[in-house]
C-alpha positions in Angstrom: 21.8 129.2 -20.8 23.5 130.1 -24.2 20.8 132.2 -25.2 20.6 134.0 -21.5 24.8 134.3 -21.8 24.4 136.4 -24.7 21.7 138.7 -23.1 23.6 139.1 -19.9 27.2 140.5 -21.9 25.6 142.8 -24.4 26.1 146.2 -24.1 23.0 148.3 -23.7 22.1 151.8 -24.3 20.5 154.1 -21.1 19.2 157.4 -21.6 20.1 160.0 -19.3 17.9 160.5 -16.5 17.3 156.3 -16.1 17.7 155.3 -12.6 19.8 152.4 -12.4 18.6 151.6 -8.8 17.4 153.1 -5.7 18.9 153.4 -2.2 16.8 150.9 -0.2 15.8 148.6 -2.9 16.9 144.7 -3.0 17.5 144.4 -6.5 21.0 142.5 -7.1 21.9 143.6 -10.7 25.4 145.0 -11.5 26.4 147.1 -14.2 29.8 148.0 -16.0 30.2 151.2 -17.4 31.6 151.5 -21.2 31.0 155.0 -21.7 28.7 157.9 -20.2 28.3 159.3 -16.9 26.7 158.1 -13.5 25.6 159.9 -10.8 25.7 157.9 -7.3 23.5 159.5 -4.3 23.2 158.8 -0.5 20.3 160.6 1.0 19.9 162.5 -1.9 23.5 163.8 -1.9 25.7 163.3 -4.4 28.8 161.2 -3.4 30.5 160.3 -6.8 30.4 160.9 -10.6 31.5 157.7 -12.2 33.0 157.9 -15.9 35.8 155.4 -16.0 35.4 153.0 -18.7 35.3 149.4 -17.1 34.2 150.5 -13.9 31.6 147.9 -11.9 28.7 149.8 -10.3 26.2 148.5 -8.0 28.5 145.4 -6.8 27.8 145.7 -3.3 24.3 145.0 -3.1 24.7 141.4 -5.3 27.8 140.2 -3.5 26.6 141.0 -0.1 23.2 140.4 -0.7 22.0 143.6 1.2 19.7 146.4 0.1 21.0 149.1 -2.0 23.1 151.7 -0.1 23.1 154.4 -2.9 20.8 155.5 -5.9 22.5 155.4 -9.5 20.9 157.8 -11.7 22.8 158.0 -15.6 23.4 161.4 -15.9 24.2 161.2 -20.0 23.3 159.0 -22.5 25.5 155.9 -21.3 26.4 152.5 -22.7 26.6 149.6 -19.9 26.5 145.8 -19.7 23.7 144.7 -17.1 25.1 141.6 -15.1 21.7 140.2 -13.9 22.0 139.3 -10.0 20.1 136.0 -10.2 22.4 135.1 -13.0 25.8 136.4 -11.3 27.2 133.1 -9.6 27.1 131.7 -13.0 28.7 134.8 -15.0 31.6 134.4 -12.5 31.9 130.8 -13.2 31.7 131.4 -17.0 33.7 134.6 -17.4 36.8 134.5 -15.2 37.6 138.1 -16.1 34.6 139.4 -14.5 35.0 137.2 -11.5 38.7 138.1 -11.1 37.7 142.0 -11.0 35.4 141.3 -8.5 37.7 139.6 -6.5 40.0 142.6 -7.1 37.4 145.0 -5.9 36.7 143.1 -2.7 40.1 142.7 -1.9 40.5 146.3 -2.0 37.6 147.2 0.0 39.2 144.8 2.7 42.2 146.4 2.5 40.3 150.0 3.1 38.5 148.3 6.0 41.8 147.1 7.9 43.5 150.2 7.1 40.7 152.3 8.4 39.8 150.3 11.4 43.1 150.4 12.9 42.7 154.1 13.2 39.2 154.2 14.0 39.6 154.6 17.7 42.0 157.6 17.5 40.0 159.1 15.0 37.0 159.1 17.1 38.7 160.4 20.4 40.5 163.5 18.3 37.5 163.9 15.9 36.3 167.0 17.7 40.0 168.3 18.5 40.7 168.0 14.6 37.1 169.6 14.3 37.6 172.8 16.2 41.3 173.0 14.7 39.9 173.2 11.4 37.1 175.7 12.6 40.1 178.1 13.6 41.9 178.1 10.1 40.8 179.1 6.7 40.7 176.9 3.9 43.5 176.3 1.8 44.0 178.3 -1.4 45.7 176.7 -3.9 45.9 173.2 -2.2 43.1 170.8 -1.3 39.5 171.9 -1.4 38.1 171.3 2.3 36.4 167.8 1.6 39.8 166.4 0.8 41.6 168.2 3.6 39.1 166.4 6.0 39.8 163.3 4.5 43.5 163.6 5.3 42.7 164.7 8.5 40.4 161.7 9.2 43.1 159.2 8.2 41.0 158.1 5.3 43.7 158.7 2.5 47.3 159.6 2.3 49.4 162.6 1.0 50.6 160.1 -1.9 47.1 159.0 -2.8 45.8 162.4 -2.9 49.1 163.3 -5.0 48.1 160.4 -7.3 44.2 161.7 -7.8 45.5 165.3 -8.1 47.3 163.9 -11.4 44.3 162.4 -12.7 42.5 165.6 -12.0 45.1 167.2 -14.2 44.9 164.6 -16.8 40.9 164.9 -17.1 41.6 168.8 -17.4 43.6 168.2 -20.2 40.8 166.1 -21.8 38.1 169.0 -21.0 36.4 167.1 -18.0 36.2 168.6 -14.4 36.4 166.3 -11.6 37.2 167.2 -8.0 39.9 165.2 -5.9 37.3 163.8 -3.7 35.1 162.4 -6.7 38.4 161.1 -8.3 39.2 159.0 -5.0 36.0 157.4 -5.2 36.3 156.1 -8.7 39.8 155.0 -7.8 38.1 152.9 -5.0 40.6 154.7 -2.5 37.8 156.0 -0.5 34.2 154.3 -0.1 31.1 156.0 -0.4 30.2 155.5 3.1 33.3 157.5 3.9 32.5 160.2 1.8 29.2 160.9 3.5 30.6 160.8 6.7 33.2 163.6 6.0 30.7 165.5 4.0 28.5 165.6 7.4 31.7 166.8 9.2 31.9 169.6 6.3 28.7 170.8 6.7 29.1 171.0 10.6 32.3 172.9 10.4 30.8 175.2 7.5 27.7 176.0 9.7 29.7 176.9 12.5 31.7 179.4 10.7 28.4 180.7 9.2 27.1 181.4 12.9 30.5 182.7 14.2 30.4 186.5 14.8 32.3 188.8 12.2 
C-alpha cells in the first residue's frame, strides 16, 4: 500500500485539451487542482471555470457512486493530484486533511439543499410570474448580469453572497483574471452546477422571448 499511497498523492501535469472525465461515464476518480484552469460542462454548456488552488473536482460521482453529471476539460496546462476512486476509502482513512475537506464539501451541499428546498415550492409557483416580470424590464447596467439577477430572483443566492462574489471578482481583475459572478459563486460552493443549468435555461427562455417581441 505504501507504493500506491505515493502514487495517489503525487501531483501530475495535464496538458491543455485533456479530458478528466465525461458526463455520463462511471469513473470515480477525484482531482485536486493546484494550478491551471479546468472547464466544467453539462450538456456541452459551460457551467464553471475552475482556477482556485485546492479545489476538489469530480468528487460527487465518487462519493455518491453515480454517473458523472458533467464533463471536465483542462483548458490550459494544469497541475492536479488524482485520487483514484478505487482507493478513495483508504485515502480518507490515511489522509485526514483530504477526508475533512470532503466532509466540508458534503456539509456545504447539504446546507445548500436544505436552504433551497425550503423555498422550492414558492419558487415553482411564482417562477412564471418572475419570468414575466423580467421580460418587461431591461437588463440592469452597472449592476449584475442577467444570470446573477435570475439566481437572486429564484432564491438560490442572497445579496450578501453576491456582494462577496463581486469582491472576489474585483480581486481577480487586479490579477488580470476575468470571471463572471456566477462562475465565482460556483467556485465558492454557493450554488451547484445543477442550479446553474436550471437558471441558464430560464435565461435562454427570457432572451428568446425578448428577441421574438415586436419592435
